[in-house]
Residue frames as qw, qx, qy, qz and C-alpha x, y, z in Angstrom:
[[0.688, -0.387, 0.187, -0.585, 173.37, 122.29, 197.01],
 [0.168, -0.371, 0.903, -0.132, 174.55, 119.25, 198.97],
 [0.671, 0.195, 0.604, -0.383, 171.22, 117.44, 198.65],
 [0.709, 0.635, -0.092, -0.292, 171.37, 117.68, 194.85],
 [0.210, 0.641, -0.738, -0.024, 175.00, 116.50, 194.76],
 [0.392, -0.176, 0.865, -0.260, 174.07, 113.46, 196.86],
 [0.732, 0.412, 0.368, -0.399, 171.05, 112.75, 194.66],
 [0.589, 0.696, -0.351, -0.216, 173.17, 112.90, 191.49],
 [0.001, -0.532, 0.842, -0.088, 175.89, 110.74, 193.03],
 [0.466, -0.016, 0.830, -0.305, 173.39, 108.07, 194.07],
 [0.571, 0.478, 0.649, -0.158, 170.83, 108.13, 191.25],
 [0.216, 0.770, -0.121, -0.588, 172.18, 110.39, 188.49],
 [0.249, -0.144, 0.829, 0.480, 172.70, 107.72, 185.82],
 [0.569, 0.288, -0.123, -0.760, 170.31, 108.23, 182.92],
 [0.866, 0.138, 0.441, -0.190, 168.44, 105.24, 181.50],
 [0.688, 0.695, -0.204, -0.023, 170.36, 105.74, 178.25],
 [0.047, 0.697, -0.688, 0.197, 173.70, 105.48, 180.06],
 [0.635, -0.230, 0.676, -0.294, 172.49, 102.40, 181.90],
 [0.867, 0.383, 0.286, -0.145, 171.54, 100.83, 178.56],
 [0.660, -0.198, 0.444, 0.573, 175.01, 101.52, 177.16],
 [0.423, 0.766, 0.365, 0.319, 173.85, 104.28, 174.82],
 [0.396, -0.303, 0.006, 0.867, 176.40, 107.04, 174.35],
 [0.270, 0.816, 0.498, -0.113, 173.85, 109.70, 173.55],
 [0.256, -0.290, 0.295, 0.874, 174.72, 112.20, 170.82],
 [0.475, 0.608, 0.147, -0.619, 172.85, 114.31, 168.28],
 [0.133, 0.345, -0.805, -0.464, 173.28, 111.59, 165.64],
 [0.707, -0.010, -0.380, -0.597, 170.78, 109.19, 164.01],
 [0.640, 0.005, -0.767, 0.050, 171.90, 105.94, 165.60],
 [0.192, -0.064, -0.717, 0.667, 172.06, 106.91, 169.30],
 [0.404, 0.034, 0.133, -0.904, 168.80, 108.87, 168.98],
 [0.718, -0.007, -0.521, -0.462, 167.14, 105.82, 167.46],
 [0.507, -0.023, -0.805, 0.306, 168.49, 103.60, 170.25],
 [0.093, 0.032, 0.497, -0.862, 167.00, 106.06, 172.75],
 [0.603, 0.018, -0.184, -0.776, 163.65, 105.79, 170.97],
 [0.684, -0.016, -0.721, -0.112, 163.81, 101.98, 171.21],
 [0.270, -0.026, -0.730, 0.627, 164.60, 102.29, 174.92],
 [0.336, 0.025, 0.229, -0.913, 161.61, 104.63, 175.40],
 [0.694, -0.004, -0.478, -0.538, 159.44, 102.06, 173.61],
 [0.595, -0.031, -0.781, 0.189, 160.62, 99.31, 175.94],
 [0.120, -0.053, -0.592, 0.796, 160.09, 101.48, 179.02],
 [0.398, -0.109, -0.136, -0.901, 156.53, 102.30, 177.94],
 [0.682, -0.245, -0.634, -0.269, 155.07, 98.98, 179.10],
 [0.641, -0.649, 0.184, -0.366, 154.22, 97.96, 182.65],
 [0.927, 0.045, -0.238, 0.288, 157.57, 96.32, 183.23],
 [0.565, -0.716, 0.020, 0.410, 160.51, 97.15, 185.48],
 [0.263, 0.920, -0.254, -0.143, 163.01, 99.66, 184.17],
 [0.399, -0.546, 0.720, 0.157, 165.82, 97.18, 184.85],
 [0.663, 0.222, 0.706, 0.118, 164.29, 94.61, 182.50],
 [0.484, 0.851, 0.191, -0.066, 163.56, 97.27, 179.86],
 [0.024, -0.868, 0.465, 0.172, 167.18, 98.46, 180.01],
 [0.530, -0.271, 0.787, 0.160, 168.43, 94.86, 179.75],
 [0.658, 0.521, 0.543, 0.024, 166.18, 94.37, 176.71],
 [0.309, 0.935, -0.105, -0.137, 167.60, 97.49, 175.06],
 [0.257, -0.666, 0.675, 0.184, 171.10, 96.15, 175.63],
 [0.629, 0.041, 0.771, 0.095, 170.15, 92.77, 174.14],
 [0.587, 0.746, 0.310, -0.052, 168.59, 94.33, 171.03],
 [0.119, 0.915, -0.358, -0.142, 171.76, 96.39, 170.58],
 [0.451, -0.444, 0.763, 0.131, 173.95, 93.33, 171.12],
 [0.688, 0.336, 0.642, 0.041, 171.95, 91.62, 168.37],
 [0.385, -0.002, 0.456, 0.803, 173.03, 94.39, 165.99],
 [0.074, 0.718, 0.607, 0.332, 169.72, 96.27, 165.66],
 [0.337, -0.474, -0.220, 0.783, 171.05, 99.75, 166.38],
 [0.107, 0.199, -0.280, -0.933, 169.48, 101.52, 163.42],
 [0.668, 0.306, 0.264, -0.624, 165.98, 101.53, 161.92],
 [0.626, 0.460, -0.528, -0.344, 167.29, 99.74, 158.81],
 [0.187, 0.258, -0.928, 0.191, 168.84, 96.96, 160.93],
 [0.410, 0.107, 0.673, -0.606, 165.61, 96.65, 162.94],
 [0.707, 0.400, -0.051, -0.581, 163.62, 96.34, 159.70],
 [0.512, 0.431, -0.726, -0.160, 165.99, 93.60, 158.52],
 [0.119, -0.152, 0.906, -0.377, 165.36, 91.56, 161.67],
 [0.412, -0.305, -0.755, -0.408, 162.43, 89.16, 161.85],
 [0.588, -0.559, -0.015, -0.584, 159.59, 89.30, 164.34],
 [0.937, -0.272, -0.218, 0.038, 160.76, 85.99, 165.85],
 [0.630, 0.251, -0.318, 0.663, 164.37, 87.17, 166.16],
 [0.110, -0.527, 0.196, -0.820, 163.18, 90.21, 168.11],
 [0.800, -0.451, -0.111, -0.379, 160.93, 88.06, 170.32],
 [0.901, -0.053, -0.305, 0.305, 163.88, 85.78, 171.07],
 [0.379, 0.378, -0.301, 0.790, 166.14, 88.72, 171.95],
 [0.413, -0.541, 0.095, -0.727, 163.51, 90.20, 174.27],
 [0.913, -0.310, -0.217, -0.156, 163.08, 86.78, 175.86],
 [0.738, 0.146, -0.386, 0.535, 166.81, 86.52, 176.56],
 [0.085, 0.355, -0.306, 0.879, 166.46, 89.77, 178.54],
 [0.099, -0.354, -0.847, 0.383, 163.42, 88.36, 180.41],
 [0.297, 0.207, 0.000, -0.932, 161.17, 90.93, 178.74],
 [0.046, 0.093, 0.977, 0.187, 158.55, 88.21, 178.46],
 [0.261, 0.534, 0.672, -0.442, 155.05, 89.52, 179.22],
 [0.387, 0.804, 0.105, -0.439, 155.11, 91.94, 176.29],
 [0.410, -0.365, 0.639, 0.539, 157.70, 90.31, 174.04],
 [0.414, 0.380, 0.745, 0.360, 155.40, 89.46, 171.12],
 [0.156, 0.913, 0.377, -0.005, 153.51, 92.77, 170.98],
 [0.243, -0.845, 0.224, 0.421, 156.68, 94.79, 171.56],
 [0.493, -0.128, 0.669, 0.541, 158.48, 92.92, 168.77],
 [0.334, 0.655, 0.621, 0.272, 155.62, 93.86, 166.45],
 [0.033, -0.974, -0.176, 0.135, 155.70, 97.51, 167.54],
 [0.419, -0.608, 0.403, 0.541, 159.49, 97.74, 167.10],
 [0.450, 0.187, 0.692, 0.533, 159.08, 96.56, 163.52],
 [0.153, 0.839, 0.498, 0.156, 156.26, 99.04, 162.91],
 [0.261, -0.900, 0.009, 0.348, 158.28, 101.83, 164.52],
 [0.481, -0.323, 0.522, 0.626, 161.26, 101.15, 162.26],
 [0.320, 0.482, 0.652, 0.489, 158.96, 101.53, 159.24],
 [0.069, -0.925, -0.368, 0.062, 157.34, 104.66, 160.68],
 [0.358, -0.746, 0.186, 0.530, 160.68, 106.42, 161.18],
 [0.425, 0.014, 0.623, 0.657, 161.66, 105.60, 157.58],
 [0.167, 0.656, 0.639, 0.365, 158.38, 106.93, 156.19],
 [0.180, -0.941, -0.282, 0.054, 158.17, 110.04, 158.40],
 [0.270, -0.912, 0.245, 0.191, 161.80, 111.05, 159.01],
 [0.714, 0.596, -0.361, 0.068, 163.94, 109.09, 156.55],
 [0.872, -0.139, -0.363, 0.298, 165.55, 107.21, 159.47],
 [0.396, 0.216, -0.295, 0.842, 166.81, 110.39, 161.17],
 [0.312, -0.717, -0.595, 0.185, 165.12, 111.65, 164.35],
 [0.257, -0.311, -0.029, 0.914, 166.87, 115.00, 163.98],
 [0.113, -0.275, -0.534, -0.792, 164.19, 115.68, 161.35],
 [0.406, -0.639, -0.652, -0.040, 161.60, 115.10, 164.07],
 [0.395, -0.514, -0.260, 0.715, 163.40, 117.70, 166.21],
 [0.096, -0.007, 0.319, 0.943, 163.27, 120.11, 163.26],
 [0.266, -0.477, -0.670, -0.503, 159.53, 119.44, 162.90],
 [0.425, -0.629, -0.564, 0.326, 159.04, 120.27, 166.60],
 [0.217, 0.718, 0.103, 0.654, 160.51, 123.71, 165.85],
 [0.181, 0.323, -0.487, 0.791, 161.85, 124.30, 169.36],
 [0.603, -0.357, 0.063, -0.711, 158.57, 123.42, 171.09],
 [0.078, -0.234, 0.934, -0.257, 158.92, 120.65, 173.73],
 [0.595, 0.227, 0.553, -0.536, 155.14, 119.99, 173.78],
 [0.697, 0.539, -0.236, -0.410, 155.14, 119.58, 170.02],
 [0.268, 0.461, -0.846, 0.005, 158.05, 117.14, 170.30],
 [0.395, -0.050, 0.808, -0.433, 156.11, 115.11, 172.90],
 [0.723, 0.404, 0.250, -0.501, 153.22, 114.77, 170.44],
 [0.575, 0.593, -0.504, -0.251, 155.52, 113.74, 167.60],
 [0.044, 0.357, -0.917, 0.174, 157.27, 111.09, 169.69],
 [0.516, 0.085, 0.680, -0.514, 153.91, 109.79, 170.94],
 [0.711, 0.440, -0.167, -0.522, 152.93, 109.05, 167.32],
 [0.284, 0.401, -0.867, -0.077, 155.35, 106.11, 167.27],
 [0.782, -0.215, -0.513, -0.281, 153.78, 102.67, 167.85],
 [0.735, -0.332, -0.536, 0.249, 153.50, 101.66, 171.54],
 [0.372, 0.171, -0.341, 0.846, 155.17, 104.81, 172.91],
 [0.308, -0.778, -0.527, -0.147, 152.28, 107.10, 173.87],
 [0.140, -0.922, 0.070, -0.354, 152.55, 110.03, 176.32],
 [0.753, -0.616, 0.212, 0.095, 154.62, 108.15, 178.93],
 [0.824, 0.056, 0.274, 0.493, 157.26, 106.99, 176.48],
 [0.343, 0.783, 0.133, 0.501, 157.33, 110.44, 174.88],
 [0.363, -0.903, 0.137, -0.184, 158.14, 112.00, 178.24],
 [0.839, -0.361, 0.286, 0.291, 160.88, 109.44, 178.85],
 [0.691, 0.417, 0.240, 0.539, 162.40, 110.22, 175.45],
 [0.101, 0.884, 0.040, 0.454, 162.28, 114.01, 176.01],
 [0.624, -0.769, 0.137, 0.003, 163.65, 113.71, 179.55],
 [0.804, -0.242, 0.337, 0.426, 166.73, 111.92, 178.22],
 [0.586, 0.558, 0.302, 0.504, 167.07, 113.77, 174.90],
 [0.101, -0.992, -0.024, -0.072, 167.53, 117.10, 176.69],
 [0.700, -0.492, 0.297, 0.424, 171.11, 115.92, 177.28],
 [0.493, -0.004, 0.516, 0.701, 171.84, 116.51, 173.57],
 [0.087, 0.641, 0.484, 0.589, 169.04, 118.93, 172.57],
 [0.228, -0.118, -0.409, 0.876, 169.58, 122.05, 174.72],
 [0.295, -0.209, -0.223, -0.905, 166.37, 123.65, 173.42],
 [0.619, -0.378, -0.655, -0.213, 164.44, 121.00, 175.40],
 [0.472, -0.189, -0.594, 0.623, 165.87, 122.16, 178.73],
 [0.190, -0.239, 0.888, -0.343, 164.68, 122.19, 181.37],
 [0.669, -0.088, -0.527, -0.516, 162.50, 119.13, 180.90],
 [0.081, -0.091, 0.866, -0.485, 161.08, 117.70, 184.12],
 [0.473, -0.283, -0.634, -0.542, 157.92, 115.64, 183.65],
 [0.660, -0.550, -0.050, -0.509, 155.36, 114.76, 186.30],
 [0.932, -0.206, -0.255, 0.157, 157.35, 111.77, 187.56],
 [0.549, 0.265, -0.284, 0.741, 160.53, 113.84, 187.95],
 [0.201, -0.547, 0.108, -0.805, 158.61, 116.57, 189.76],
 [0.835, -0.455, -0.182, -0.251, 157.13, 113.94, 192.10],
 [0.836, -0.032, -0.287, 0.467, 160.69, 112.88, 192.89],
 [0.218, 0.464, -0.192, 0.837, 161.66, 116.50, 193.54],
 [0.549, -0.584, -0.024, -0.597, 158.84, 116.81, 196.05],
 [0.931, -0.286, -0.221, 0.045, 159.92, 113.58, 197.74],
 [0.718, 0.110, -0.219, 0.652, 163.50, 114.85, 197.93],
 [0.294, -0.782, -0.290, 0.466, 162.44, 118.20, 199.40],
 [0.332, -0.109, 0.344, 0.872, 163.49, 120.13, 196.29],
 [0.337, 0.388, 0.024, -0.858, 161.56, 122.80, 194.34],
 [0.530, 0.336, 0.777, 0.042, 158.78, 121.43, 192.15],
 [0.401, 0.853, 0.040, -0.333, 158.98, 124.29, 189.67],
 [0.879, 0.299, 0.161, 0.335, 161.01, 123.22, 186.58],
 [0.333, 0.826, -0.137, 0.434, 162.78, 126.59, 186.22],
 [0.434, -0.776, 0.376, -0.262, 163.86, 126.61, 189.87],
 [0.932, -0.163, 0.307, 0.098, 165.00, 122.99, 189.63],
 [0.752, 0.567, 0.033, 0.335, 167.03, 123.79, 186.52],
 [0.046, 0.894, -0.281, 0.346, 169.01, 126.42, 188.43],
 [0.750, -0.571, 0.326, -0.074, 170.33, 123.75, 190.81],
 [0.779, -0.110, 0.487, 0.380, 172.59, 122.16, 188.16],
 [0.016, -0.432, 0.486, 0.760, 174.48, 123.21, 185.02],
 [0.670, 0.361, -0.096, -0.641, 172.30, 122.87, 181.90],
 [0.524, 0.350, -0.748, -0.206, 174.13, 119.80, 180.66],
 [0.054, 0.066, -0.926, 0.368, 173.23, 117.99, 183.91],
 [0.570, -0.005, 0.107, -0.815, 169.47, 118.52, 183.54],
 [0.784, 0.077, -0.520, -0.330, 168.95, 115.01, 182.12],
 [0.454, 0.107, -0.791, 0.396, 170.95, 113.47, 184.97],
 [0.195, -0.047, 0.512, -0.835, 168.95, 115.41, 187.54],
 [0.703, 0.032, -0.152, -0.694, 165.67, 114.40, 185.87],
 [0.718, 0.090, -0.688, -0.060, 166.77, 110.74, 185.91],
 [0.235, 0.096, -0.742, 0.620, 167.79, 110.98, 189.57],
 [0.404, -0.028, 0.296, -0.865, 164.43, 112.51, 190.49],
 [0.776, 0.040, -0.391, -0.493, 162.53, 109.80, 188.64],
 [0.606, 0.067, -0.762, 0.217, 164.49, 107.11, 190.48],
 [0.011, -0.076, 0.596, -0.799, 163.81, 108.94, 193.74],
 [0.596, -0.030, -0.001, -0.803, 160.09, 109.00, 192.95],
 [0.792, 0.045, -0.549, -0.264, 160.14, 105.22, 192.48],
 [0.288, 0.184, -0.797, 0.497, 161.73, 104.57, 195.86],
 [0.518, -0.594, -0.603, -0.124, 159.43, 103.41, 198.64]]
């Protein structure tokens, strides 16, 4: 469908791609996606959240262990460099807590969280929402992007993506939407629809 092709061409970059995360079913990129979802969970622009994710990565904190080794002040400073300033102190605290939580719950490997979800996207949402600061919104962001590497999550179109579909004149039923693209492009389509929903 031409409308979908245009939508993907204009808006089909996932937030993970924008943040420089080469998503794969491996511990480090999945953790970096979780950090990105944490940053996107506050009332702050997605551009600033993505810049903050890049800055944290540039600082070397790409794994839970590295994040635990960083200090609260180092994380605050990194967030500040990315202009993530309104929530820098609380987010720094939550990133530290989250790095401890993933060690205690999943031994630093989010694939164990996927195993615990047992193929149930709603269960995965609840598990992701248990992380500090993330909540339902961040959980949906994580799932929306993770479907790129976890096929059992597909199709995953949350309320924001479906709002974008309505705005773009596309079906608002997830199964019908999924038929418009190959399975591996579901995450790109979801990202494009979210960006479309945010347009005035």
